[in-house]
C-alpha positions as CSV (number, residue, x, y, z in Angstrom):
1,M,-0.5,-10.1,-9.0
2,I,-1.6,-7.3,-6.7
3,Y,1.8,-5.6,-6.6
4,L,1.3,-4.4,-10.2
5,D,-2.2,-2.9,-9.7
6,E,-3.1,0.7,-9.0
7,F,-4.6,0.7,-5.5
8,T,-7.1,3.6,-6.0
9,G,-10.6,2.4,-5.0
10,M,-9.3,-0.8,-3.2
11,E,-10.1,-1.7,0.3
12,I,-7.0,-1.4,2.6
13,T,-6.1,-2.3,6.2
14,I,-2.8,-1.3,7.8
15,V,-1.4,-4.5,9.4
16,D,2.0,-3.3,10.6
17,S,3.5,0.1,11.2
18,P,6.1,1.8,13.3
19,N,3.3,4.1,14.5
20,R,1.0,1.8,16.5
21,S,-1.9,4.2,16.2
22,E,-2.1,3.4,12.5
23,V,-2.4,-0.3,12.9
24,G,-5.9,-1.5,12.2
25,R,-7.0,1.5,10.2
26,T,-9.3,0.5,7.4
27,G,-10.8,2.3,4.4
28,L,-10.7,2.8,0.7
29,V,-7.6,4.1,-1.1
30,S,-8.7,7.5,-2.6
31,F,-5.3,8.6,-3.9
32,E,-1.8,7.2,-4.4
33,T,1.5,8.9,-4.8
34,K,5.1,7.6,-4.9
35,N,5.5,7.5,-1.2
36,M,2.0,7.9,0.3
37,L,-1.5,6.4,0.2
38,E,-4.5,8.5,1.0
39,I,-7.2,6.4,2.7
40,D,-10.8,7.4,3.1
41,T,-11.9,5.9,6.4
42,G,-15.5,7.1,6.2
43,R,-15.0,9.8,8.8
44,K,-11.9,11.5,7.3
45,R,-9.1,11.0,4.9
46,I,-5.7,10.1,6.3
47,R,-2.3,10.0,4.5
48,I,-0.1,7.0,5.3
49,A,3.5,6.5,4.1
50,K,4.2,3.3,2.3
51,H,7.7,2.8,3.7
52,L,8.1,0.4,6.7
53,R,4.4,-0.6,6.6
54,K,2.5,-3.7,5.7
55,F,-1.0,-3.6,4.3
56,R,-3.9,-6.0,3.5
57,I,-5.3,-4.9,0.2
58,N,-8.4,-6.7,-1.1
59,G,-7.5,-9.6,1.2
60,Q,-3.8,-10.0,0.1
61,F,-0.9,-8.9,2.3
62,V,1.4,-6.3,0.7
63,D,4.8,-5.1,1.9
64,G,4.9,-1.3,1.6
65,D,8.5,-1.2,0.8
66,L,7.9,-3.2,-2.4
67,I,5.2,-0.7,-3.6
68,N,7.1,2.4,-2.6
69,M,7.1,3.8,-6.2
70,R,4.7,5.5,-8.5
71,P,1.9,3.2,-9.7
72,E,2.9,3.5,-13.3
73,D,6.5,2.5,-12.5
74,R,5.5,-0.7,-10.8
75,L,5.0,-2.5,-14.1
76,R,8.5,-1.4,-15.2
77,E,9.9,-2.7,-11.9
78,Y,8.2,-6.1,-12.2
79,R,11.3,-8.2,-12.2
80,R,12.8,-6.4,-9.1
81,I,9.5,-6.9,-7.2
82,L,9.4,-10.6,-8.0
83,R,13.1,-11.0,-6.9
84,D,12.3,-9.2,-3.6
85,L,9.2,-11.4,-3.0
86,R,11.3,-14.5,-3.3
87,R,13.6,-13.5,-0.5
């Protein structure tokens, strides 16, 4: 399940965002914090908030609100993530 993985090094595309200029940006995740993803687009590195965004990571769609936590905490929050996915 991709929600439990650390995303550093994975290919990412922003699918939905309140900021329309972010939609369609593609690159590799170079760094991940609790609230942000740093994406290397090839030209520059951009920092994108996870909250209120939807991503396609390695071909799978991911809701940013469900991953809005530290990578090491996602395993601990496994049951909450599964419950939220079923809604």
